PyMOL Python script that loads the backbone (N, CA, C, O; Angstrom):
from pymol import cmd

cmd.read_pdbstr("""\
ATOM      1  N   MET A   1     -17.391  -9.501  -6.910  1.00  0.00           N
ATOM      2  CA  MET A   1     -16.397  -8.454  -6.897  1.00  0.00           C
ATOM      3  C   MET A   1     -15.019  -9.007  -7.260  1.00  0.00           C
ATOM      4  O   MET A   1     -14.253  -8.367  -7.981  1.00  0.00           O
ATOM      5  N   GLU A   2     -14.716 -10.191  -6.757  1.00  0.00           N
ATOM      6  CA  GLU A   2     -13.404 -10.777  -7.015  1.00  0.00           C
ATOM      7  C   GLU A   2     -13.210 -11.062  -8.500  1.00  0.00           C
ATOM      8  O   GLU A   2     -12.133 -10.814  -9.043  1.00  0.00           O
ATOM      9  N   LYS A   3     -14.234 -11.578  -9.156  1.00  0.00           N
ATOM     10  CA  LYS A   3     -14.122 -11.876 -10.584  1.00  0.00           C
ATOM     11  C   LYS A   3     -13.966 -10.592 -11.384  1.00  0.00           C
ATOM     12  O   LYS A   3     -13.238 -10.559 -12.377  1.00  0.00           O
ATOM     13  N   TYR A   4     -14.646  -9.534 -10.956  1.00  0.00           N
ATOM     14  CA  TYR A   4     -14.521  -8.261 -11.648  1.00  0.00           C
ATOM     15  C   TYR A   4     -13.106  -7.713 -11.499  1.00  0.00           C
ATOM     16  O   TYR A   4     -12.538  -7.189 -12.457  1.00  0.00           O
ATOM     17  N   LEU A   5     -12.537  -7.833 -10.304  1.00  0.00           N
ATOM     18  CA  LEU A   5     -11.188  -7.340 -10.052  1.00  0.00           C
ATOM     19  C   LEU A   5     -10.155  -8.114 -10.861  1.00  0.00           C
ATOM     20  O   LEU A   5      -9.185  -7.535 -11.349  1.00  0.00           O
ATOM     21  N   LEU A   6     -10.360  -9.416 -11.005  1.00  0.00           N
ATOM     22  CA  LEU A   6      -9.409 -10.227 -11.765  1.00  0.00           C
ATOM     23  C   LEU A   6      -9.489  -9.965 -13.268  1.00  0.00           C
ATOM     24  O   LEU A   6      -8.537 -10.258 -13.992  1.00  0.00           O
ATOM     25  N   LYS A   7     -10.596  -9.422 -13.743  1.00  0.00           N
ATOM     26  CA  LYS A   7     -10.729  -9.130 -15.166  1.00  0.00           C
ATOM     27  C   LYS A   7     -10.099  -7.795 -15.553  1.00  0.00           C
ATOM     28  O   LYS A   7      -9.929  -7.508 -16.738  1.00  0.00           O
ATOM     29  N   LEU A   8      -9.754  -6.984 -14.560  1.00  0.00           N
ATOM     30  CA  LEU A   8      -9.131  -5.692 -14.852  1.00  0.00           C
ATOM     31  C   LEU A   8      -7.712  -5.897 -15.375  1.00  0.00           C
ATOM     32  O   LEU A   8      -7.108  -6.939 -15.118  1.00  0.00           O
ATOM     33  N   PRO A   9      -7.173  -4.925 -16.103  1.00  0.00           N
ATOM     34  CA  PRO A   9      -5.779  -5.031 -16.554  1.00  0.00           C
ATOM     35  C   PRO A   9      -4.822  -5.107 -15.370  1.00  0.00           C
ATOM     36  O   PRO A   9      -5.116  -4.620 -14.278  1.00  0.00           O
ATOM     37  N   PHE A  10      -3.675  -5.728 -15.613  1.00  0.00           N
ATOM     38  CA  PHE A  10      -2.716  -5.966 -14.539  1.00  0.00           C
ATOM     39  C   PHE A  10      -2.249  -4.664 -13.896  1.00  0.00           C
ATOM     40  O   PHE A  10      -2.065  -4.610 -12.680  1.00  0.00           O
ATOM     41  N   SER A  11      -2.056  -3.626 -14.686  1.00  0.00           N
ATOM     42  CA  SER A  11      -1.586  -2.352 -14.128  1.00  0.00           C
ATOM     43  C   SER A  11      -2.617  -1.749 -13.173  1.00  0.00           C
ATOM     44  O   SER A  11      -2.251  -1.126 -12.176  1.00  0.00           O
ATOM     45  N   ILE A  12      -3.889  -1.931 -13.474  1.00  0.00           N
ATOM     46  CA  ILE A  12      -4.944  -1.439 -12.588  1.00  0.00           C
ATOM     47  C   ILE A  12      -4.965  -2.255 -11.302  1.00  0.00           C
ATOM     48  O   ILE A  12      -5.176  -1.700 -10.223  1.00  0.00           O
ATOM     49  N   GLN A  13      -4.750  -3.558 -11.401  1.00  0.00           N
ATOM     50  CA  GLN A  13      -4.699  -4.402 -10.208  1.00  0.00           C
ATOM     51  C   GLN A  13      -3.557  -3.984  -9.293  1.00  0.00           C
ATOM     52  O   GLN A  13      -3.722  -3.921  -8.075  1.00  0.00           O
ATOM     53  N   ILE A  14      -2.387  -3.695  -9.884  1.00  0.00           N
ATOM     54  CA  ILE A  14      -1.241  -3.258  -9.093  1.00  0.00           C
ATOM     55  C   ILE A  14      -1.527  -1.913  -8.444  1.00  0.00           C
ATOM     56  O   ILE A  14      -1.148  -1.692  -7.293  1.00  0.00           O
ATOM     57  N   ALA A  15      -2.188  -1.008  -9.161  1.00  0.00           N
ATOM     58  CA  ALA A  15      -2.521   0.305  -8.603  1.00  0.00           C
ATOM     59  C   ALA A  15      -3.470   0.174  -7.421  1.00  0.00           C
ATOM     60  O   ALA A  15      -3.303   0.860  -6.413  1.00  0.00           O
ATOM     61  N   ILE A  16      -4.458  -0.694  -7.534  1.00  0.00           N
ATOM     62  CA  ILE A  16      -5.401  -0.907  -6.430  1.00  0.00           C
ATOM     63  C   ILE A  16      -4.691  -1.506  -5.234  1.00  0.00           C
ATOM     64  O   ILE A  16      -4.925  -1.084  -4.101  1.00  0.00           O
ATOM     65  N   LEU A  17      -3.827  -2.480  -5.466  1.00  0.00           N
ATOM     66  CA  LEU A  17      -3.072  -3.096  -4.374  1.00  0.00           C
ATOM     67  C   LEU A  17      -2.164  -2.072  -3.698  1.00  0.00           C
ATOM     68  O   LEU A  17      -2.067  -2.043  -2.471  1.00  0.00           O
ATOM     69  N   SER A  18      -1.511  -1.247  -4.479  1.00  0.00           N
ATOM     70  CA  SER A  18      -0.632  -0.213  -3.937  1.00  0.00           C
ATOM     71  C   SER A  18      -1.422   0.783  -3.097  1.00  0.00           C
ATOM     72  O   SER A  18      -0.975   1.193  -2.026  1.00  0.00           O
ATOM     73  N   PHE A  19      -2.591   1.169  -3.584  1.00  0.00           N
ATOM     74  CA  PHE A  19      -3.444   2.081  -2.828  1.00  0.00           C
ATOM     75  C   PHE A  19      -3.878   1.459  -1.506  1.00  0.00           C
ATOM     76  O   PHE A  19      -3.905   2.143  -0.483  1.00  0.00           O
ATOM     77  N   LEU A  20      -4.216   0.177  -1.510  1.00  0.00           N
ATOM     78  CA  LEU A  20      -4.637  -0.500  -0.282  1.00  0.00           C
ATOM     79  C   LEU A  20      -3.497  -0.590   0.733  1.00  0.00           C
ATOM     80  O   LEU A  20      -3.712  -0.378   1.927  1.00  0.00           O
ATOM     81  N   ILE A  21      -2.299  -0.900   0.270  1.00  0.00           N
ATOM     82  CA  ILE A  21      -1.154  -0.982   1.174  1.00  0.00           C
ATOM     83  C   ILE A  21      -0.858   0.387   1.769  1.00  0.00           C
ATOM     84  O   ILE A  21      -0.619   0.501   2.971  1.00  0.00           O
ATOM     85  N   GLY A  22      -0.871   1.426   0.939  1.00  0.00           N
ATOM     86  CA  GLY A  22      -0.641   2.780   1.431  1.00  0.00           C
ATOM     87  C   GLY A  22      -1.695   3.209   2.432  1.00  0.00           C
ATOM     88  O   GLY A  22      -1.383   3.855   3.432  1.00  0.00           O
ATOM     89  N   THR A  23      -2.941   2.853   2.167  1.00  0.00           N
ATOM     90  CA  THR A  23      -4.019   3.192   3.089  1.00  0.00           C
ATOM     91  C   THR A  23      -3.851   2.470   4.422  1.00  0.00           C
ATOM     92  O   THR A  23      -4.074   3.058   5.481  1.00  0.00           O
ATOM     93  N   LEU A  24      -3.460   1.205   4.373  1.00  0.00           N
ATOM     94  CA  LEU A  24      -3.226   0.460   5.614  1.00  0.00           C
ATOM     95  C   LEU A  24      -2.092   1.084   6.431  1.00  0.00           C
ATOM     96  O   LEU A  24      -2.192   1.190   7.653  1.00  0.00           O
ATOM     97  N   LEU A  25      -1.027   1.491   5.766  1.00  0.00           N
ATOM     98  CA  LEU A  25       0.071   2.155   6.478  1.00  0.00           C
ATOM     99  C   LEU A  25      -0.386   3.477   7.080  1.00  0.00           C
ATOM    100  O   LEU A  25      -0.026   3.802   8.212  1.00  0.00           O
ATOM    101  N   PHE A  26      -1.170   4.236   6.336  1.00  0.00           N
ATOM    102  CA  PHE A  26      -1.663   5.526   6.809  1.00  0.00           C
ATOM    103  C   PHE A  26      -2.561   5.356   8.037  1.00  0.00           C
ATOM    104  O   PHE A  26      -2.411   6.073   9.027  1.00  0.00           O
ATOM    105  N   VAL A  27      -3.483   4.416   7.967  1.00  0.00           N
ATOM    106  CA  VAL A  27      -4.403   4.185   9.081  1.00  0.00           C
ATOM    107  C   VAL A  27      -3.658   3.612  10.285  1.00  0.00           C
ATOM    108  O   VAL A  27      -3.944   3.976  11.425  1.00  0.00           O
ATOM    109  N   SER A  28      -2.707   2.721  10.032  1.00  0.00           N
ATOM    110  CA  SER A  28      -1.971   2.125  11.154  1.00  0.00           C
ATOM    111  C   SER A  28      -1.111   3.161  11.871  1.00  0.00           C
ATOM    112  O   SER A  28      -0.822   3.002  13.057  1.00  0.00           O
ATOM    113  N   TYR A  29      -0.696   4.219  11.174  1.00  0.00           N
ATOM    114  CA  TYR A  29       0.072   5.269  11.839  1.00  0.00           C
ATOM    115  C   TYR A  29      -0.785   5.972  12.888  1.00  0.00           C
ATOM    116  O   TYR A  29      -0.273   6.357  13.939  1.00  0.00           O
ATOM    117  N   PHE A  30      -2.072   6.144  12.624  1.00  0.00           N
ATOM    118  CA  PHE A  30      -2.947   6.796  13.595  1.00  0.00           C
ATOM    119  C   PHE A  30      -3.382   5.840  14.701  1.00  0.00           C
ATOM    120  O   PHE A  30      -3.696   6.280  15.807  1.00  0.00           O
ATOM    121  N   ILE A  31      -3.404   4.557  14.421  1.00  0.00           N
ATOM    122  CA  ILE A  31      -3.762   3.585  15.448  1.00  0.00           C
ATOM    123  C   ILE A  31      -2.598   3.377  16.416  1.00  0.00           C
ATOM    124  O   ILE A  31      -2.808   3.259  17.623  1.00  0.00           O
ATOM    125  N   PHE A  32      -1.369   3.331  15.889  1.00  0.00           N
ATOM    126  CA  PHE A  32      -0.166   3.131  16.694  1.00  0.00           C
ATOM    127  C   PHE A  32       0.794   4.313  16.499  1.00  0.00           C
ATOM    128  O   PHE A  32       1.817   4.160  15.832  1.00  0.00           O
ATOM    129  N   PRO A  33       0.484   5.498  17.070  1.00  0.00           N
ATOM    130  CA  PRO A  33       1.309   6.678  16.784  1.00  0.00           C
ATOM    131  C   PRO A  33       2.708   6.616  17.389  1.00  0.00           C
ATOM    132  O   PRO A  33       3.608   7.299  16.900  1.00  0.00           O
ATOM    133  N   LYS A  34       2.916   5.839  18.411  1.00  0.00           N
ATOM    134  CA  LYS A  34       4.230   5.779  19.064  1.00  0.00           C
ATOM    135  C   LYS A  34       5.163   4.758  18.427  1.00  0.00           C
ATOM    136  O   LYS A  34       6.333   4.677  18.801  1.00  0.00           O
ATOM    137  N   TRP A  35       4.669   3.984  17.479  1.00  0.00           N
ATOM    138  CA  TRP A  35       5.477   2.935  16.860  1.00  0.00           C
ATOM    139  C   TRP A  35       6.168   3.513  15.632  1.00  0.00           C
ATOM    140  O   TRP A  35       5.550   3.637  14.574  1.00  0.00           O
ATOM    141  N   ASP A  36       7.433   3.863  15.763  1.00  0.00           N
ATOM    142  CA  ASP A  36       8.162   4.550  14.703  1.00  0.00           C
ATOM    143  C   ASP A  36       8.499   3.649  13.516  1.00  0.00           C
ATOM    144  O   ASP A  36       8.865   4.149  12.453  1.00  0.00           O
ATOM    145  N   ASN A  37       8.383   2.356  13.675  1.00  0.00           N
ATOM    146  CA  ASN A  37       8.677   1.455  12.559  1.00  0.00           C
ATOM    147  C   ASN A  37       7.701   1.626  11.401  1.00  0.00           C
ATOM    148  O   ASN A  37       8.026   1.285  10.264  1.00  0.00           O
ATOM    149  N   ILE A  38       6.506   2.150  11.678  1.00  0.00           N
ATOM    150  CA  ILE A  38       5.532   2.367  10.607  1.00  0.00           C
ATOM    151  C   ILE A  38       6.073   3.396   9.619  1.00  0.00           C
ATOM    152  O   ILE A  38       5.894   3.251   8.410  1.00  0.00           O
ATOM    153  N   ILE A  39       6.727   4.424  10.125  1.00  0.00           N
ATOM    154  CA  ILE A  39       7.298   5.445   9.241  1.00  0.00           C
ATOM    155  C   ILE A  39       8.405   4.827   8.394  1.00  0.00           C
ATOM    156  O   ILE A  39       8.496   5.095   7.196  1.00  0.00           O
ATOM    157  N   LEU A  40       9.235   4.012   9.007  1.00  0.00           N
ATOM    158  CA  LEU A  40      10.307   3.342   8.267  1.00  0.00           C
ATOM    159  C   LEU A  40       9.735   2.409   7.198  1.00  0.00           C
ATOM    160  O   LEU A  40      10.222   2.385   6.068  1.00  0.00           O
ATOM    161  N   ILE A  41       8.723   1.657   7.549  1.00  0.00           N
ATOM    162  CA  ILE A  41       8.079   0.759   6.583  1.00  0.00           C
ATOM    163  C   ILE A  41       7.481   1.568   5.438  1.00  0.00           C
ATOM    164  O   ILE A  41       7.589   1.172   4.277  1.00  0.00           O
ATOM    165  N   GLY A  42       6.857   2.693   5.752  1.00  0.00           N
ATOM    166  CA  GLY A  42       6.276   3.550   4.719  1.00  0.00           C
ATOM    167  C   GLY A  42       7.328   4.108   3.772  1.00  0.00           C
ATOM    168  O   GLY A  42       7.119   4.134   2.559  1.00  0.00           O
ATOM    169  N   ILE A  43       8.457   4.555   4.316  1.00  0.00           N
ATOM    170  CA  ILE A  43       9.538   5.081   3.483  1.00  0.00           C
ATOM    171  C   ILE A  43      10.108   3.985   2.592  1.00  0.00           C
ATOM    172  O   ILE A  43      10.344   4.214   1.406  1.00  0.00           O
ATOM    173  N   LEU A  44      10.330   2.806   3.145  1.00  0.00           N
ATOM    174  CA  LEU A  44      10.834   1.689   2.347  1.00  0.00           C
ATOM    175  C   LEU A  44       9.829   1.276   1.268  1.00  0.00           C
ATOM    176  O   LEU A  44      10.216   0.909   0.159  1.00  0.00           O
ATOM    177  N   TYR A  45       8.556   1.339   1.595  1.00  0.00           N
ATOM    178  CA  TYR A  45       7.516   0.996   0.620  1.00  0.00           C
ATOM    179  C   TYR A  45       7.529   1.985  -0.551  1.00  0.00           C
ATOM    180  O   TYR A  45       7.423   1.584  -1.710  1.00  0.00           O
ATOM    181  N   VAL A  46       7.658   3.267  -0.241  1.00  0.00           N
ATOM    182  CA  VAL A  46       7.694   4.284  -1.302  1.00  0.00           C
ATOM    183  C   VAL A  46       8.943   4.112  -2.163  1.00  0.00           C
ATOM    184  O   VAL A  46       8.866   4.216  -3.387  1.00  0.00           O
ATOM    185  N   LEU A  47      10.079   3.852  -1.545  1.00  0.00           N
ATOM    186  CA  LEU A  47      11.306   3.641  -2.309  1.00  0.00           C
ATOM    187  C   LEU A  47      11.210   2.404  -3.198  1.00  0.00           C
ATOM    188  O   LEU A  47      11.655   2.417  -4.346  1.00  0.00           O
ATOM    189  N   ALA A  48      10.628   1.343  -2.659  1.00  0.00           N
ATOM    190  CA  ALA A  48      10.461   0.130  -3.464  1.00  0.00           C
ATOM    191  C   ALA A  48       9.513   0.390  -4.636  1.00  0.00           C
ATOM    192  O   ALA A  48       9.735  -0.117  -5.735  1.00  0.00           O
ATOM    193  N   ALA A  49       8.461   1.173  -4.408  1.00  0.00           N
ATOM    194  CA  ALA A  49       7.532   1.480  -5.483  1.00  0.00           C
ATOM    195  C   ALA A  49       8.177   2.341  -6.558  1.00  0.00           C
ATOM    196  O   ALA A  49       7.837   2.224  -7.736  1.00  0.00           O
ATOM    197  N   LEU A  50       9.095   3.197  -6.165  1.00  0.00           N
ATOM    198  CA  LEU A  50       9.762   4.049  -7.142  1.00  0.00           C
ATOM    199  C   LEU A  50      10.756   3.294  -8.018  1.00  0.00           C
ATOM    200  O   LEU A  50      10.870   3.574  -9.211  1.00  0.00           O
ATOM    201  N   PHE A  51      11.469   2.346  -7.437  1.00  0.00           N
ATOM    202  CA  PHE A  51      12.573   1.712  -8.137  1.00  0.00           C
ATOM    203  C   PHE A  51      12.273   0.318  -8.674  1.00  0.00           C
ATOM    204  O   PHE A  51      13.104  -0.243  -9.388  1.00  0.00           O
ATOM    205  N   PHE A  52      11.119  -0.259  -8.357  1.00  0.00           N
ATOM    206  CA  PHE A  52      10.820  -1.609  -8.863  1.00  0.00           C
ATOM    207  C   PHE A  52       9.575  -1.616  -9.676  1.00  0.00           C
ATOM    208  O   PHE A  52       9.172  -2.664 -10.180  1.00  0.00           O
TER     209      PHE A  52
END
""", "prot")
cmd.dss("prot")
cmd.show_as("cartoon", "prot")
cmd.util.cbc("prot")
cmd.orient("prot")
């Protein structure tokens, strides 16, 4: 699987990584609902994805 992932175009690799990070943030919000820093991290992540 790793070799297949490394053979994909760079833009696809970035998209998969971005999806995984977003999924981890989404799942962690339900695991730790009282921890408000997850929302802040998610907002900063979206802003960074938009501008970089």
